[in-house]
C-alpha positions in Angstrom: 0.0 0.0 0.0 2.7 2.5 1.0 4.8 1.5 -2.0 2.0 2.3 -4.5 1.3 5.6 -2.8 5.0 6.5 -3.0 5.1 5.6 -6.7 2.0 7.7 -7.4 3.6 10.6 -5.5 6.9 10.3 -7.4 5.0 10.1 -10.7 2.9 13.2 -9.9 6.0 15.1 -8.8 7.8 14.2 -12.0 4.9 15.3 -14.1 4.7 18.7 -12.2 8.4 19.3 -12.6 8.2 18.5 -16.3 5.2 20.9 -16.8 6.6 23.7 -14.7 8.7 25.3 -17.5 5.5 25.5 -19.6 3.7 27.5 -17.0 6.2 30.3 -17.3 6.1 30.7 -21.0 5.3 34.3 -21.9 6.1 34.5 -25.6 3.2 36.3 -27.3 4.3 36.4 -30.9 6.8 34.2 -32.7 7.4 34.8 -36.4 6.6 32.0 -38.8 7.1 31.7 -42.5 4.9 33.7 -44.8 4.1 36.7 -42.5 2.2 34.4 -40.2 3.0 34.0 -36.5 1.8 32.5 -33.2 0.2 34.7 -30.6 -0.6 33.7 -27.0 -3.9 35.1 -25.8 -3.7 37.3 -22.8 -6.4 38.1 -20.2 -8.8 40.6 -21.7 -8.1 39.7 -25.3 -10.8 38.8 -27.8 -10.6 37.6 -31.3 -11.8 40.9 -32.6 -9.1 42.8 -30.7 -6.4 40.4 -31.9 -7.6 40.5 -35.5 -7.8 44.3 -35.5 -4.4 44.7 -33.9 -2.6 42.4 -36.4 -4.6 43.1 -39.6 -6.4 39.8 -39.7 -10.0 38.9 -40.2 -12.0 37.6 -37.2 -13.7 34.8 -39.1 -10.5 33.8 -40.8 -8.7 33.8 -37.5 -11.4 31.6 -35.9 -11.5 29.1 -38.7 -7.7 28.9 -39.0 -7.5 28.0 -35.3 -10.6 25.7 -35.1 -12.6 28.0 -33.0 -16.3 27.3 -33.3 -17.4 30.3 -31.1 -15.5 33.4 -32.0 -16.8 35.0 -28.8 -14.8 32.6 -26.6 -11.0 32.5 -26.3 -9.1 31.8 -23.1 -5.9 33.3 -21.8 -2.9 31.1 -22.6 -4.5 29.8 -25.8 -2.0 29.9 -28.7 -3.4 31.3 -32.0 -2.0 31.2 -35.5 -2.4 34.7 -36.9 -1.9 35.7 -40.5 -2.5 39.1 -41.9 -0.2 42.0 -41.0 3.0 41.7 -39.0 3.0 41.6 -35.2 3.0 45.1 -33.8 2.7 46.4 -30.2 0.0 49.0 -30.7 -3.8 48.5 -30.8 -5.7 48.9 -34.0 -5.0 47.6 -37.5 -1.6 47.6 -38.9 -0.8 50.3 -41.6 -0.3 49.1 -45.1 -1.9 46.5 -47.2 -4.1 43.8 -45.8 -2.7 40.3 -46.5 -3.9 36.7 -46.1 -1.8 33.6 -45.7 -3.4 30.8 -47.7 -4.0 27.5 -45.8 -4.6 24.1 -47.2 -8.1 23.6 -48.5 -8.8 27.3 -49.1 -9.8 28.6 -52.5 -9.7 32.0 -54.0 -13.5 32.0 -53.7 -13.5 31.1 -50.0 -10.8 33.8 -49.2 -12.7 36.4 -51.2 -15.9 35.5 -49.3 -14.0 35.9 -45.9 -13.0 39.5 -46.8 -16.1 40.6 -48.6 -14.5 40.9 -52.0 -14.6 39.0 -55.3 -12.2 36.3 -56.4 -11.6 38.3 -59.6 -10.5 41.3 -57.6 -8.1 39.1 -55.6 -6.7 37.5 -58.8 -6.2 40.8 -60.4 -4.5 42.4 -57.4 -2.1 39.4 -56.9 -1.3 38.7 -60.6 -3.0 35.3 -60.6 -4.0 34.1 -64.1 -5.4 30.7 -63.1 -7.8 31.2 -60.3 -7.7 27.5 -59.4 -3.9 27.6 -58.7 -3.2 29.0 -55.3 -1.1 27.1 -52.7 -0.8 26.8 -48.9 1.7 29.3 -47.6 1.1 31.8 -50.4 0.5 35.3 -49.1 -2.2 37.2 -50.9 -2.9 40.9 -50.8 -6.5 41.6 -50.0 -6.5 45.4 -50.6 
C-alpha cells in the first residue's frame, strides 16, 4: 500500500516538474514563414481585438484555429495569426491587408471571408489561373 502511494507521489512530482517550465512561457508572438505568426492570448483579449491589432479577419482567425465560437477564447491559448505583421499598438496595422493561404482554401472562400470578389483578388495578386493557389502563399486583400 505504502509502496503504491510512494510511486504515485513520485510520478505526480515528475509530471509537475516537467510541466513547470511550460507555465512560465510568456512569448506572445513568434514569427513564422509567410508573414504568419503564433500569438498567445492574454487576459482581456478577444478575437476581434487580436484581429484588428494584427490586420487579420475575425472569421478567418477563428476558422484557422478551429474556434467554433469566436466570442470565446481563453488566456494562454495559442493562435496562428496571418494578416499583418506583429506590432505592439492596438488597431489595424498600416499598409496593405494580406492573407496567408491555408490548405483547403480557395480564392472564392478567401474572397468571401474578406467581402470581395475572387476576380479582384486574382487581379491584385497577378493570378492568371484562379484554381492555382497554394498553402503558404501570401495574398494581398487590398
